[in-house]
C-alpha positions as CSV (number, residue, x, y, z in Angstrom):
1,M,14.4,105.7,-22.7
2,Q,17.3,103.4,-23.1
3,L,19.7,102.5,-20.3
4,N,22.8,104.1,-21.9
5,S,21.1,107.4,-22.6
6,L,19.6,107.3,-19.0
7,C,23.2,106.9,-17.5
8,D,24.6,109.7,-19.8
9,S,21.8,111.9,-18.7
10,T,22.4,111.1,-15.0
11,T,26.1,111.8,-15.4
12,K,25.4,115.2,-16.9
13,R,22.8,116.1,-14.2
14,E,25.3,115.2,-11.4
15,Q,27.7,117.8,-12.8
16,T,25.1,120.5,-12.0
17,A,24.3,120.9,-8.3
18,D,20.8,122.2,-8.9
19,D,19.7,119.4,-11.2
20,A,17.8,116.5,-9.9
21,L,16.6,113.1,-11.3
22,T,13.0,112.7,-12.3
23,P,10.9,110.3,-10.2
24,L,10.9,107.7,-13.1
25,E,14.6,107.8,-13.3
26,L,15.0,107.4,-9.5
27,E,12.8,104.3,-9.5
28,I,14.7,102.6,-12.4
29,L,18.1,103.3,-10.8
30,T,16.8,101.9,-7.4
31,L,15.7,98.7,-9.0
32,I,19.0,98.3,-10.8
33,F,21.3,98.8,-7.9
34,Q,19.2,97.4,-5.0
35,P,20.5,94.0,-3.7
36,V,18.2,91.1,-4.5
37,S,17.7,90.2,-0.8
38,L,16.0,93.6,-0.2
39,R,13.6,93.5,-3.1
40,Y,10.7,91.8,-1.2
41,R,7.6,93.9,-1.2
42,K,5.1,94.1,1.7
43,V,2.3,91.7,1.3
44,F,-1.2,92.2,2.8
45,T,-4.1,89.8,3.4
46,Q,-7.4,90.4,1.8
47,E,-8.6,92.3,4.8
48,G,-5.4,94.4,4.8
49,A,-4.9,93.6,8.5
50,K,-1.9,91.3,8.5
51,M,1.4,92.1,6.9
52,A,4.5,89.9,6.1
53,S,7.8,91.7,5.3
54,G,11.1,90.4,3.8
55,G,14.7,91.2,4.5
56,E,15.7,93.5,7.4
57,E,12.1,94.6,8.0
58,K,11.0,91.0,8.8
59,A,13.8,90.5,11.3
60,T,12.9,93.8,13.0
61,T,9.3,92.8,13.4
62,K,10.2,89.4,14.9
63,K,12.6,91.1,17.4
64,R,9.9,93.6,18.5
65,H,7.4,90.7,19.0
66,N,9.8,88.8,21.2
67,E,10.5,92.0,23.3
68,S,6.8,92.4,24.0
69,K,6.4,89.0,25.6
70,R,6.0,89.1,29.4
71,P,9.0,87.6,31.2
72,R,8.4,84.3,33.0
73,P,8.3,84.8,36.8
74,E,11.3,83.3,38.6
75,A,11.4,81.8,42.1
76,K,12.8,84.2,44.7
77,A,14.4,81.3,46.7
78,I,14.4,77.5,47.0
79,L,14.4,76.1,50.4
80,R,16.0,72.7,50.8
81,G,16.2,70.4,53.8
82,H,13.3,68.0,53.5
83,V,14.3,64.6,52.3
84,T,10.7,63.4,51.4
85,P,8.0,65.2,49.4
86,V,6.6,68.4,51.0
87,T,2.9,67.8,51.7
88,S,2.0,71.0,53.5
89,V,3.0,74.7,53.6
90,C,1.5,77.3,55.9
91,F,2.6,80.9,56.7
92,H,1.9,82.4,60.1
93,P,-1.5,84.3,59.9
94,H,-0.4,87.3,61.8
95,E,1.4,90.1,59.9
96,E,3.8,90.5,62.8
97,H,5.2,87.1,62.0
98,A,4.3,86.9,58.3
99,H,7.9,85.8,57.5
100,V,7.5,82.5,59.5
101,L,6.7,79.5,57.4
102,F,5.8,76.0,58.5
103,T,6.4,73.0,56.1
104,G,5.6,69.4,56.7
105,D,6.7,66.3,54.7
106,E,5.9,62.6,54.1
107,S,8.3,61.5,56.8
108,G,6.4,63.4,59.5
109,S,9.0,66.1,59.8
110,L,7.9,69.7,60.5
111,R,10.3,72.5,59.5
112,V,9.9,76.1,60.7
113,W,11.6,78.7,58.3
114,D,12.4,82.4,58.4
115,S,11.6,83.3,54.8
116,R,13.5,86.6,55.1
117,F,16.8,84.9,55.5
118,E,15.8,81.6,53.9
119,E,17.0,79.6,56.9
120,T,15.6,76.9,59.2
121,L,14.6,78.0,62.6
122,Q,13.7,74.6,63.9
123,V,12.9,71.0,62.9
124,F,10.2,69.2,64.9
125,T,9.7,65.5,64.9
126,A,6.6,63.8,66.4
127,P,7.2,61.6,69.4
128,E,8.0,58.0,68.5
129,R,5.0,56.7,70.3
130,L,2.7,58.4,67.7
131,G,4.3,56.4,64.8
132,A,5.8,57.7,61.6
133,S,3.1,59.3,59.4
134,P,3.1,62.0,56.7
135,V,2.1,65.5,57.7
136,Q,-1.5,66.0,56.4
137,G,-1.8,69.7,57.2
138,V,-0.7,72.6,59.4
139,A,-3.1,75.0,60.9
140,Q,-2.2,78.1,62.8
141,H,-4.6,79.2,65.6
142,V,-6.5,82.3,64.5
143,A,-6.6,83.7,68.0
144,H,-3.7,82.1,70.0
145,I,-0.6,83.5,68.3
146,N,1.7,80.9,69.8
147,E,-0.3,77.7,69.0
148,V,0.0,75.5,65.9
149,L,-1.8,72.3,65.1
150,V,0.0,69.7,63.0
151,Q,-2.3,67.0,61.5
152,Y,-0.8,63.6,60.5
153,K,-2.2,61.1,58.0
154,N,-2.7,58.4,60.6
155,G,-5.1,60.7,62.5
156,F,-2.9,62.2,65.2
157,V,-2.9,65.9,65.7
158,L,-0.2,67.7,67.7
159,R,-0.7,70.9,69.4
160,L,2.5,72.9,69.5
161,N,3.3,76.0,71.5
162,V,5.8,78.2,69.6
163,E,7.7,81.1,70.9
164,Y,9.1,83.9,68.7
165,K,12.0,85.8,70.1
166,K,14.0,88.8,68.8
167,N,16.9,86.6,67.7
168,V,15.6,84.5,64.8
169,S,17.9,81.6,66.0
170,E,16.1,81.5,69.3
171,F,12.9,79.7,68.2
172,D,11.2,77.0,70.1
173,A,8.3,74.6,69.5
174,V,7.1,72.6,72.4
175,Y,4.7,69.6,72.2
176,I,1.8,70.3,74.6
177,G,-0.8,67.8,73.6
178,G,-2.3,65.6,70.9
179,F,-5.0,63.4,69.6
180,K,-5.0,59.7,68.7
181,T,-7.2,57.5,66.5
182,V,-10.1,55.4,67.9
183,N,-10.9,52.8,65.2
184,A,-13.8,51.1,67.0
185,G,-17.3,52.4,66.5
186,Q,-17.5,56.0,65.3
187,R,-14.6,57.0,63.1
188,F,-13.1,60.0,65.0
189,L,-10.1,60.8,67.2
190,Q,-10.1,60.9,70.9
191,H,-7.6,63.0,72.8
192,E,-5.7,61.8,75.8
193,D,-7.8,64.2,77.9
194,G,-11.1,63.7,76.1
195,A,-10.9,66.0,73.1
196,V,-11.7,64.6,69.7
197,L,-10.8,65.1,66.1
198,C,-11.2,63.3,62.7
199,D,-8.8,61.8,60.3
200,G,-8.9,61.1,56.6
201,F,-7.9,63.0,53.4
202,C,-9.3,66.3,54.6
203,R,-7.2,69.0,56.1
204,I,-8.5,70.6,59.3
205,C,-9.5,74.2,59.4
206,Y,-10.4,76.9,62.0
207,V,-13.8,78.5,61.8
208,D,-13.3,80.8,64.7
209,A,-11.1,81.1,67.8
210,N,-12.6,78.0,69.5
211,T,-14.2,76.0,66.6
212,W,-12.6,73.9,63.9
213,V,-13.8,71.3,61.4
214,G,-12.3,68.1,60.0
215,A,-13.6,64.9,58.4
216,C,-14.4,61.3,59.5
217,G,-11.9,59.0,57.9
218,D,-13.5,57.5,54.8
219,G,-16.9,58.5,56.0
220,D,-19.3,61.1,54.4
221,E,-19.7,63.6,57.3
222,C,-17.7,66.4,58.8
223,I,-16.9,66.7,62.5
224,I,-17.3,70.0,64.3
225,I,-14.9,70.4,67.3
226,R,-15.4,72.9,70.0
227,D,-12.3,73.8,72.1
228,E,-13.4,75.0,75.5
229,R,-10.0,75.2,77.2
230,A,-10.3,79.0,77.5
231,A,-13.3,78.4,79.7
232,G,-11.5,75.8,81.8
233,G,-12.9,72.8,79.9
234,G,-11.6,70.4,77.3
235,S,-12.3,69.9,73.6
236,G,-15.0,67.7,72.1
237,V,-17.3,67.0,69.1
238,V,-20.3,69.3,69.2
239,G,-21.9,68.4,65.9
240,R,-21.7,66.6,62.6
241,L,-22.4,67.7,59.0
242,K,-23.8,64.9,56.8
243,L,-24.6,65.6,53.2
244,A,-28.0,64.2,52.2
245,P,-28.5,62.5,48.8
246,T,-29.8,64.6,45.9
247,A,-33.4,64.3,44.7
248,T,-32.1,61.7,42.1
249,G,-30.3,59.7,44.9
250,E,-26.8,60.8,44.2
251,K,-24.5,60.8,47.2
252,G,-21.6,63.1,47.8
253,G,-19.2,60.4,49.0
254,M,-16.2,61.2,51.2
255,V,-15.5,64.7,52.5
256,M,-12.3,65.6,50.7
257,A,-11.8,69.2,51.8
258,V,-13.2,72.0,54.1
259,C,-12.5,75.6,54.6
260,A,-14.1,78.5,56.6
261,A,-16.5,80.6,54.5
262,G,-17.0,83.6,56.8
263,G,-19.0,83.9,60.0
264,M,-20.0,80.4,61.0
265,D,-20.2,79.1,57.4
266,V,-18.1,76.2,56.1
267,L,-17.5,75.1,52.5
268,G,-17.0,71.4,51.9
269,G,-15.7,69.5,48.8
270,Y,-16.8,66.0,48.2
271,E,-15.8,62.8,46.4
272,D,-18.5,63.1,43.6
273,G,-17.2,66.5,42.5
274,S,-19.7,68.7,44.4
275,V,-19.3,71.4,46.9
276,A,-21.7,72.4,49.7
277,V,-22.0,75.3,52.0
278,W,-23.0,74.7,55.6
279,D,-24.1,77.0,58.4
280,L,-22.8,75.5,61.7
281,R,-25.7,77.0,63.5
282,N,-28.1,74.9,61.5
283,R,-26.5,71.4,61.1
284,R,-29.4,69.4,59.8
285,T,-28.8,70.2,56.1
286,A,-26.5,72.0,53.8
287,R,-27.7,75.4,52.8
288,S,-26.9,74.8,49.1
289,R,-25.0,72.4,46.9
290,V,-23.6,72.4,43.4
291,K,-21.5,70.1,41.3
292,V,-18.3,71.6,39.9
293,G,-16.4,68.6,38.5
294,A,-16.8,65.1,37.2
295,D,-14.3,63.7,39.8
296,A,-13.3,64.3,43.4
297,V,-12.8,67.8,44.8
298,T,-9.4,67.8,46.5
299,S,-9.2,71.4,47.8
300,V,-11.5,74.4,48.5
301,A,-10.8,77.9,49.5
302,C,-12.9,81.0,50.2
303,S,-12.2,84.6,49.4
304,P,-11.3,86.8,52.4
305,R,-14.8,88.4,52.3
306,G,-16.3,84.9,52.2
307,R,-18.6,85.4,49.2
308,V,-16.7,83.4,46.5
309,G,-15.2,80.0,46.8
310,V,-12.9,78.1,44.5
311,A,-12.5,74.4,44.1
312,G,-9.8,72.2,42.5
313,G,-9.7,68.5,42.1
314,A,-9.1,65.5,39.8
315,Y,-10.5,67.2,36.8
316,D,-9.3,69.6,34.0
317,H,-10.3,72.9,35.5
318,I,-10.5,75.1,38.6
319,A,-14.1,76.3,39.4
320,A,-15.5,79.2,41.3
321,V,-18.9,79.2,43.1
322,A,-20.9,82.2,44.5
323,D,-22.7,83.6,46.5
324,L,-21.6,81.7,49.6
325,S,-23.5,84.1,51.9
326,G,-26.7,83.6,50.0
327,D,-29.4,80.9,50.0
328,T,-28.2,79.3,46.8
329,I,-24.7,78.9,45.3
330,A,-23.9,78.4,41.7
331,A,-20.8,77.8,39.5
332,V,-19.9,81.2,38.1
333,A,-16.6,80.7,36.4
334,K,-13.9,78.2,35.6
335,G,-10.3,78.2,34.4
336,S,-9.1,75.4,32.1
337,L,-6.1,73.2,32.7
338,R,-4.0,71.5,30.0
339,V,-3.3,68.6,32.5
340,S,-5.9,67.5,34.9
341,G,-5.4,67.6,38.6
342,I,-5.0,70.2,41.4
343,S,-3.6,69.4,44.9
344,E,-4.5,72.6,46.7
345,V,-6.0,76.1,46.0
346,K,-5.4,79.2,48.1
347,W,-6.6,82.9,48.0
348,R,-4.2,85.7,48.6
349,A,-5.0,87.8,51.7
350,D,-6.0,90.8,49.6
351,G,-8.5,88.7,47.6
352,K,-7.2,89.8,44.2
353,V,-5.7,86.4,43.1
354,V,-5.9,82.6,43.6
355,A,-3.0,80.2,43.5
356,S,-3.4,76.5,42.5
357,G,-0.8,73.7,42.8
358,G,-1.0,71.3,39.9
359,W,-0.3,67.6,39.5
360,D,1.8,68.6,36.5
361,G,4.3,70.5,38.6
362,V,3.0,74.0,37.7
363,V,1.8,76.7,40.1
364,R,-0.9,78.8,38.4
365,I,-2.0,82.2,39.4
366,W,-5.7,83.1,38.6
367,D,-7.5,86.4,38.8
368,G,-9.8,86.5,41.8
369,R,-11.8,89.6,40.9
370,R,-15.4,89.4,39.9
371,R,-15.5,92.3,37.4
372,Q,-15.7,92.3,33.6
373,D,-15.5,88.5,33.5
374,A,-12.0,88.5,35.0
375,L,-12.7,85.8,37.6
376,L,-10.3,82.8,37.1
377,R,-8.5,84.3,34.1
378,R,-5.0,82.8,34.2
379,I,-2.4,85.4,35.0
380,A,0.8,83.4,35.3
381,S,2.3,79.9,35.3
382,L,5.1,79.4,37.8
383,R,7.5,76.5,36.9
384,W,10.2,75.1,39.1
385,H,9.1,71.8,40.7
386,E,10.1,68.6,38.9
387,G,7.2,66.7,40.3
388,S,3.6,67.4,41.4
389,V,2.9,70.5,43.5
390,L,1.4,69.2,46.7
391,S,0.6,72.4,48.6
392,V,0.6,76.1,48.2
393,G,0.1,79.1,50.6
394,Y,0.3,82.8,50.8
395,S,1.8,85.0,53.5
396,S,-0.6,87.1,55.5
397,D,1.0,90.3,54.0
398,S,0.4,89.0,50.4
399,K,4.1,89.4,49.6
400,L,5.1,85.8,49.3
401,L,3.7,82.6,47.9
402,A,5.2,79.2,49.0
403,S,4.8,76.0,47.1
404,G,5.8,72.5,48.3
405,G,6.5,69.7,45.9
406,K,7.0,66.1,45.4
407,D,10.7,66.9,44.5
408,C,11.2,67.6,48.3
409,T,11.8,71.4,47.8
410,V,9.9,74.5,48.8
411,A,9.8,77.4,46.3
412,L,9.2,81.0,47.4
413,W,7.6,83.4,44.8
414,E,7.5,87.1,45.3
415,D,4.7,89.5,44.2
416,V,2.5,86.9,42.4
């Protein structure tokens, strides 16, 4: 059929309301009058699974793809006030005061914040006689709600008594004691009234209401400190945990990190990239040991139930070990990093997720559940800090995550 006869036929058919074009005539007219830009046809792969479209359909597909992406989490608030890198963050462990946040920096300054109103309650500076030194860590007493320990890099530890009043502006932290370094002989700290503690890279941690653990400077053993003030006594070293060499003679090196692992168990991280679990009631040897990285472990954390531990360090992943309550621990999962290096790892109080602060300035959220291979699956990457993230910590009600960075700021993240 020629085009002229087709057009004449079409004109005649349009004059009759009941007439309709044949399928062949419709297809020919469509090809003639359709714009060139819309003539692309759908193209399939050999498997028929993938499709590329042209014109308006291609633009619509791209738009739908972008809309399906999960939005990047944004910081709830940025706390400013520190003038040097923020080296430690710690929320109050009791839910009644879950909004209270302690942050320490390299100048030795300790700030206390009310995270609800994003304001400073108090700034505490160590006595001049202790010397200027970065804050190494902050530990809130698990039993005494008004007591906070502030650990400094030079070995001093200050014990503060804090009072929480109805008016948030009426907050007071009073220096009630401290520890100082003894360099001669054994590497540990001696308190003015006889109590002792250790110094070094390792942050102190509470094991129970009266027992806490640290590390001996650049040595290879942990120190167990027993606080007997409640019974009318002082504080002192009651034991040491020294990691024995492996069967092949490999040594663990310095103790880099410790954390409570449930009951009287402690998980330690070492310079050679290994972690070991100890029972403080049997201090002769570690119950179990496993290597999780090729370089130093810088932080360890245990799940609220104490059965799974995570470790981050100067390597390209975060590792999980289990079962901490058993006779033998093993590496059970790991999450990969694009850039090596983790400063600190922390579990959320509900045990569902783990946070890590990276040397690349990214806070990463990992799945903490041990079901269907979900453990250490990366959930989110939180970006705000312009330098390394030096510390992370969750609030006791699991609602907030705080991250302290080399950029002198503290970021608050909600529901992560």
